[in-house]
N, C-alpha and C positions, 0 to 999 in steps of 0.2 A: 675481735676487732676486724680481723682480715674477712671474716665471714660476713659481718655487718657491711663492710666496704664493698665487697663483691655482690652481695645481696642489693645494695642500693643501686649500684650501677647496672645490675641485671634488670632491675625494674625499669631504669631508664631506657635500657635496650628493648624491653618488652613493650614499653609505651611507644618507642619509636616504630617497632614492627606492627604494633597495632595501627599506627598512623598509615604505614605502607599498606596493610590489608584494607583500610578504609579508601585509599586511592584505587586499589584493585577493584573493590566492590563499585565504586564510582564509575570506573572504566567499563564495568560489565553493564551498568544501566545505560551508559553512553553509547555502547556499542548497540544494545537492543534499540535505542532511539534512532541511532543512524541507520540501522537496518529496515526501519519502517519509513524512511524518507522516500516519496514517490519518485524522486528523480535525483540522481547522485552521479557526478563524473569527477573524478580526481584530476588534477591539473597535469597536462602532459599530452603530446601528440598521439602517443600510443593508445592512451584511453579515450581520446576523441575518435580515433579511427575504428574502435570496436565498440562504440557507445551503443546503447540500447535506444528504443525510440524516444523521441523528444517529447516535451510537454504537449505538443500539437496532437500526439498520440491519444491524449486523454481528452482532447477538444470535444465538446458535446456532452460530456459526462459530468456536468456540474453537480448533479444530485449525489453521485457516488463520490466525487471528490469532496463535497461538504460532509457527507457521512463519515468519510474516512477521517477528515479533519477533526470532526467531533470526537469520534472514537480515540484517535491518536492522542488528543488532549487529555481525554480521561485516563488512558493508560499512562501517559507521562506523569500526570499528576498522582496516580496510584504508586508509580515507581519511586517518585520523589518521597512520598510519605513512607513507603517501606524502607527506602535508604536511611531516612533520618531515624526511623523506629530501630532498625538494626543497629545503626552506629551508637545510638543512645543506650541501648541494652548492652552492647558490647563494653562501652566505656564504664557504665556502672558496675558490671561484673568485674571488670578489670581492677577498678579501684577498690572494690570490696574484697577481692582476692589478694591483691598486692598490699594494699595499705589499711585493710580492716574497715573500709568505708569512709575513711578520712580524706576528704578532697584536697589534693595538693596541686597548686597552679603549674608547678614545673612538670608533673605527669601530663596534664592537658596540653602544655606547651610542646613537649616531645611527641605527643600524638599528632599535633598540628605540623611539626617539623617533618615527621616521617611521611605524612600525607603530601606535604609541599615537595620534599625530595623526590618522592615517586612521580608527583605530577610533572615535574620539570626534567625528568630523566626518562625512566622506563615509561612513564605515561605517554610522553610525547611519541616514542617509537611505537607503543601499542596503538595508538590512535591512528598513526600514519599507515601502518601495515593493515589495520582492521578496516579502514576506509577502501583500501585497494583490494583487499580480499573479498569484501562484501560486494564491491563493484564487479570484479571478475566472476564471482559466483552468479550474480544476477545475469550478467552477460551470457554465461554458459547456459543457465536455465532458459533465458529468452531464445538463444538460437537453437537449443534442443527442442523448445516448443515450436519455433518457427519451422524447423525442418520437419517436425511431425505434421503441424497443421497445413502447411503451405500446399503440399500435394492435395490433401483432403479439400482444400479450398478451390484449387484449379479443377478437380474433379467434379465438385459441386457446381461451379460456374459452367463447365462443359455440359453436364447434365442438364442444367437449367436451360442452356441454349437449345440442346437437342428437344427437350419437352416442349419449349417454347415454339420451335419450328414445327413439331408434329401437331400441336394445338392449332397453329395458324393454317395448316393444310387440311385439318380434319374437323375439329371442333368449331373453329371460328366460322367457316363457311355455313355450317349447319345453323350457327346462332344467328348469322346474318340472314339467312334464307328464312328462318322463322320470324324475325323481326320484319322483314320485307313482306312476308304473307300476312301478318298481322296488320301491317299498315295498309296493304292492299284491301283486306277483308274490311278494315274500318272504313277506307275510302269508298268501297262499293256499297257498304251499308248506308253510309251518309248520302250517297248519290241516290240510292233507291228511296230513302225518306224524303229527300228533296223533290224528286220526280212525283212521288205520291202525293206530297203536299201541293205541287204545282197543279195536279189534275183537279184538285179539290178547291183550287184558288187561294191556297194558303189560308183557308178559313179555319179557325180553331174551334168553331161551334159545331 
């Protein structure tokens, strides 16, 4: 009798823990979804101070934004399907192992209760800290990238100005001289043809 009593309530506890597992699994997919957001800033002056480039940074990249949106929707859809497949398989295996495959509504209710308790307690804290950790990691990666790329960009602009100046004082005069010579040769040729025709009285016969 005592064994049956504890066995019954241990089944309730396992169903509750299964619901907690489902809540954790859902948070994993939610964190993956948040990590793919193109722009994310938590509320607070500290986060606004160290923010990464705004949406204007992506201005003019409509094609890539549209492509990212399509791929993100496909990934999200795949994640939703994967979540429900995993939870369904786990629930079926749990019912089969605990109750020999006989479905009991109170097991399912305990599972939902475990998921709800996790969602409104640890789930809230998990998402709160996840958003901020993802944001800080993004900022760190952005500023590291900026520190590496900015000197290269400055050097490229300096080299561009140097080569442009050299081209203006060397190649450009040569190109202009060739154009002027061609124009003069063309004008001289046209003048010769006109004078030659004038001597003949502009007669075409």
